[in-house]
C-alpha positions in Angstrom: 0.0 0.0 0.0 1.4 3.4 -0.9 1.5 6.3 1.5 1.5 10.0 0.9 4.1 11.4 -1.5 7.1 13.1 0.0 5.3 16.5 -0.2 2.5 15.2 2.0 -0.1 15.1 -0.7 -1.8 11.8 -1.9 -0.1 10.1 -4.9 -3.6 9.7 -6.4 -7.1 11.0 -5.8 -10.2 9.4 -7.2 -13.6 11.1 -6.9 -16.7 9.1 -7.6 -20.4 9.9 -7.1 -22.1 7.7 -4.5 -24.1 5.7 -7.1 -21.0 4.9 -9.1 -19.0 4.0 -6.0 -21.7 1.7 -4.8 -22.1 -0.1 -8.1 -18.3 -0.4 -8.4 -17.9 -2.0 -5.0 -20.6 -4.6 -5.6 -19.5 -5.2 -9.2 -22.6 -3.6 -10.7 -20.3 -1.9 -13.2 -16.9 -2.6 -14.5 -13.8 -0.7 -13.3 -13.3 0.8 -16.8 -16.9 2.2 -16.7 -16.3 3.7 -13.2 -13.1 5.3 -14.4 -15.0 7.1 -17.2 -17.2 8.7 -14.5 -14.4 9.5 -12.1 -12.4 12.6 -11.5 -8.7 11.6 -11.2 -5.8 13.6 -9.9 -2.3 12.2 -9.7 -1.0 8.7 -10.5 -3.4 7.2 -13.1 -2.2 3.7 -12.5 -2.8 4.0 -8.8 -6.3 5.4 -9.5 -7.1 2.5 -11.8 -6.0 0.0 -9.1 -8.3 1.7 -6.6 -11.2 1.2 -9.0 -10.7 -2.6 -8.8 -12.1 -2.5 -5.3 -14.7 -5.2 -4.3 -16.8 -5.1 -1.1 -18.9 -7.7 0.6 -22.2 -6.3 1.8 -24.4 -8.3 4.2 
C-alpha cells in the first residue's frame, strides 16, 4: 500500500459519485466504466488500481 508522496499530498485522488462507488464496490459496473465517470488527480495507474475494489455487503 502506498502512503502519501514526499510532499505530504496523496499520490492519487479518485472522486466518484455515490451511485458509481456503490455499483463499483458490488460489481454492478466494470472498473473501466467507473473510471470514465471518475475525477482523477495524480497517478493514473494507482487510481485504476483503486477502481478494482470489491466489497462484501451483508
